[in-house]
N, C-alpha and C positions, 0 to 999 in steps of 0.2 A: 503494500498500498503505501503511495505517495501523498505528503500533502503540501504545495506549495513547495515542490520541488526537493521536500526532506524524503529520502528513502528510509521508510518504518521497517521495510523487512530486514535491512541491514543498520539498524538503527546502533544497537548496542556495540558495535564494531567501531562504527562512526564518531562517535559522540560520549565523550570529550575527545577532541583531538591530543596529540603527545603534551601540548603545552596546556591543556586543561580547560580548553576553551569547547563551548557549546555555542556554535557561530561566532558572535563578537562576545559573548558574556562568558563570564567565568576568569579563568588566568592566576597568575600569581603575583599580588602588588603587595609587598613585603620587603624588610631588609635584606641584605645579601646574606646575611648569616641565618635569618629563620628560613632564606629561599633554601639553605642547604639542608635547614633541618627535615622542610618538605620534600627535597627530594630524596632524604634518607627514608625516611616515611613511604613516598608513592616507591622506592624501589624494595622495601619491605613487603608491601601490601601484595605489589606485582609478583610478589615470590611467593608470598604465603598464600594469595588465592587460588593458586594452580596447584597445591599442595593437597595429596589426597588426605594426610595425615590432619591438617587444619580442617578439611572440610569436614572431616570425620568427627574430629572433636567440636566441631561447630554445631553440627546436625545433633550429636549427642546429648549437646548444652539445651540448646532447642526443644527436644524432647522430653526430656528427663528432669529438667531446671526451670526451664520458663514455661511449659507447659502448650506448646506448639505440635501440631496445628491449632489455631482457635478457630473455634466454628464460625458460620453463617446463620443468622437468625432472621426467620421472617415476621416482619413486625405488622403482623395481620390484625390486631384492634386499629394501630394507628392508620393505616391502608384504609381499613372501612369507615372510620372517623371521618377522613378527607373525603370519602365519597366519590372517587374520580375514577375507579376502575385500575388506577396505577398500584402496583403492589412494589412497598417498600422492603428493604432487606438491608440488615447490616452485618459487616464485619467484625466479628468482636474481639478488636483488640485492648478492649477493655481486661478482656479475660486472661493476658497476658500477667506473669509473674511480676509484680511491681505495679500492676495496673495500666500501663499504658504499651504504644508501640516502640517506646525509646529503647527499652531492654534488646530489641533486635540487633540495633547497631553499637549498643554499649558493649554487649559482649562480645560483639566481633574484635571492635578498637581496643578494648583490655587483653583479648587475647594476643592481639597483633603486639601491644606494647611489652608485653611479658615477651614475646617471640624475638621483641627488639633488644630485650635485656633493662627495660626502664624499671624504675624503682616507684615510681609515682606517676598519676593521672591527675592533669589539671582540665576541668571543665566550668561551663558556666549553665545557670539555669533561671528559666523566668516563671513559669508555672511549679517547678519543682520536680516534675516527672523525669527529667534527662537527670538532674542531680540525686533522686532517689535511683534511676536505672543504674547510673556511675557507679555512685556510692555500694550498689549491690555487686555490681561485677568486681569492683576493686576486692570487696570483701571475699569474693568467690576466689580470685585468683592471689589474694593476701599482696596487696599494692598499696601504697599510702593512696589518698585521695582529698585533695582540695577543691572545693566548691564555692564559685563564686556567683552572689545573689545579690539583685537590689535589695535596699530597706524596704520599698513598696511592696514589692512581690516576697519578703519575708514576714510581714503582717499579712497578707492575704493569703500566704498558702504554709499557714502555720503546721498543718497536720503532716506535709511532706517535707518542711523542716526539720521536725521533730524526728521522723525515718531516719533522713539522711544523718541525724547525732547517732541514734541509735545503731544504725549500721558503721559507724566508726568513722565518716567523713567530717573532714573540716571544714566549715561553713566560714568564707569570708565574706562581711557584710560591705558592700558598695554604697557609698551613700551620696558620692558625687552626683551631677547633672540630676536626669529625673529618677536616679537610683531605681529603674528596671531594666529590663533585657540588653537593651544598645550597651547599657553604661557597665553591665556584669561582663559583657564580651568584651570590652575595653580592657577591664581588669584582668581578664583571664588572658587576654594577649599579651598584657604588659609584665605581667608574674613568669609567662613562658617562656619570653625571650630571655629572661634571667635564668631559665631550668632547664632548658631543651636539651641539655646534654643529659641529664638521669629522669626527666619527665617527658610524657608525650600529651598534647593538649588533645583533649577527644572532643572536639565540635560537635553540637547536639543538633546538627539539623544540615540539609544539603547547603550549606554555605560557607564561606570562608574561601583560603587560597587554595587550589589545588594540591591534594589530590582527594580532598574532602567533600567535596559536593558528589564525586564520582563513587568514592568508597560507600559512603554512609546510604546514597542510592540503591548501593549493592547488596549491602545487609538487609535494608528494608523492602528489597523487591519480594523477600518471602511473601509478604501482604499480598500483593497482586498476583503472583504465580500461584499460590494457595485459592486465593479468592477465585480465579478462574475456573481453576479445578473443580471447585467445590460447587460453585453456581450452576455449571453445566451439569455437574451431578444429581445436582437437588431440583432443577429444572429442565434438563435437556437443551437448553439454550444460554444464550450468552445473554447479559443484561442489556438492556437499551441505552442506559446512563450508567456512570460511576461518578460520586461524588465524594468531595475529600475537603476538608479544609486546609488553609494556605496559610502561615506566617511565614518561619523560614520556609517549611516545604517539605519535612522530610516523612510524614505520613501519607502525604499526597503523592509524592514522588516514588513512594513503596507501592503504593496501590496502582497509580497508572502504568507502573513499568508491566504490569502483568496484562495490559490491553493494549498501549500503542497502536500495535500492527491488526487489533479488530476493529471490526463496522461498529463501534460504540463511542457515544459522546460522553466526552470526558469532561467534568467540571471542577475549576479549582476555587474556592468560595473565603476571601478574604473578609477581616473585619471592618465595616462601615463604621461600628463604635457609636457616636454621638451624632455622626452626620459628615458631610463633605467639608468642612473648614479645615486645613490643615490643621493639625493639632488634635482633631477630634474622631481620627479614624487610623488607622494601620495598613490602608489599602494599595501599597506600594506598585504592583501590577497594574492595576485600576488607575491609578492617579500619579505614577511617579514617571521618572526619565531617566535618561542612563547614567549611572554612577557608581565611583568605587569606594567601597568602605570595607575594613574587617578583610583586605585581601583580595577582593575580587569583585569583577566589574557584573552589574546587574540593572535593575531597575530598581530606583530608591526615591523616597520621598525627600527632597530638599527644601531647606528655608532658604531666606534672602542672600544669604551667603553661599550656598551652593551644599552647604554642611548638610549631615543629617537632620532630619526636621525631629521634634518633638512629637511621639506618635502616643493614642490611647487605644485601648480595645478591654472591654469586660473580662476578656482571656489574656492572664500573664503570658501563658505560651505563645499568643500571635501580636504582641505588643513590640513589633521590631520594624525598622523604616524601610527594609529591603525585603528581598526574596532571593531564593536560590537560583542561581545564574541557568540551570537547566528549564526552571519555571519561565524564566523570562524568553528563552530560547522558544518554548513551547506555547507561548504567549502569541510572541512574533510571527512565529509561523501558521497558527491558527488551528494547532492540532487540539488546543485544551482551550476550552472558554472559561474566562477566570471571572468570576462576579462578586457581588457584594452580598453582605446582609447584614443588620444593624442590632445593635444592643438589646432591643424590645423583643424581635424577630428571635433572636437567638434563646432569651429568658425563656419566651413562648415553648420553644420547641425543646427547652431543657424538663419543664415541668411534664409536656403533654408526654413524653417518652417516659419520664418515671412514672406518670398515673396511670399511661393505657398499657403500657409492656414492663414494667418492674424494673427497667432500667435507668439508672441515674449515670446520665452520660456525662465527661470533661465538658466546660464551658468551651473549650477550645472543637470540641466533637459536635457541640451543639449547633455551632454556626452551619455545620455538614447539614445536619439533620432539618435544620430551619431552610437551607436552599433546597434540599429535596422535596419537602413539603409544597415549596412554592412550584418546584419544576413539574411536579405531580398534575398540578391543577392547570398547567401549561401542555402537557404528554396527552392527557384523557387517557390514554392506555399505555400498556407495557410495564417495565419492571424496573427500577432505580436501585443500585445496589450503593450503599453509603459506607465509607470508611469511619466505624465509631473507636477512634483511636486512642481514645482512653475512658476511666472512668470517673465519675465526679465525687467521691470522698472527700477529695483537696479540695473543692471550692464550695461545698456545702454550709459550713461555718459563715464563710465570706457572703455568699447568696442569700441566705437568713437574714444575718444582720442588715446589708444595705437594701434588699427589695424585700424582705419579708415572704411568709409563706404565703403562695397565692389558690 
């Protein structure tokens, strides 16, 4: 299948290229010293990803420790409530150990760190799910772990902060700027620059300098590969549409990877937050322009000086002023449609899924559910598969305190 000149039959052999570019997006925009560190990581990954021993160990971890494969659930009552004739399904990444998709790449990244002889992993986190997964992986493999997290997110995500501490991670509070995800990434990069000989910075999404957008996508592709096989087994068909939320974009890229070469509509959902005004949302693919931050070139929300703009989302895991370079590429070539939902639509979906299906979703994942509900009304028939990227345990106290019980 080709879309605007991009050959998806041979896509994963072509993208990214050797320099880490997806078209004009991606690359390595960091100091010469850190470039050497990234080249070391890339060389190690290219070796280990072809090792039967590594692949066998990762598969064993996924089966015996993570709980993979995660199932697909048919949202029969929510589908009936919508009354459109469209059937909704969810890929249950919330049922992974640690409660989200993040464990998929964290176990791979820390296994790579151990292979490289590193003694410590460094990571950032917003919603805390990447932090919990990284702390879990570090504990599993016996490595030290520093997690950088903004003050705002520490307050919003207290349950996950407690989990990280129990797992033995060192939480480094980031207080400057807006004290959210972007600042946490800044601080983690700065720490890594001083510790790269003994540590590895395990980036939490399909962002950052090459090879991380590729590497995280590869580790997350298990989601889409499983989902495609499971859905065909359940229904005999492929879904008509696949929907996933997008911040940095790891859960979406993992899900889309299984369907890029199929006649399936793909939708990435960004947070519109409080509205279209700059600073009230985090929809970089919808409203951003080309720019470099955190070592990679992508679509980015900018302020009047061309720097990363302040962003907002009710979901701590989505309030990032850019998105993965592969998402920017898929946006430009038209293979994936990127759209938005606001906080109110997201909260409505959060409660509907809980009340009708007994599933409390992460507020990040609720963006995808909200969009699928809207999409169902437009489609009128067919089936939509949603990536339910995480569970909402971490969000319950914050949602009740700020919005009450509906």
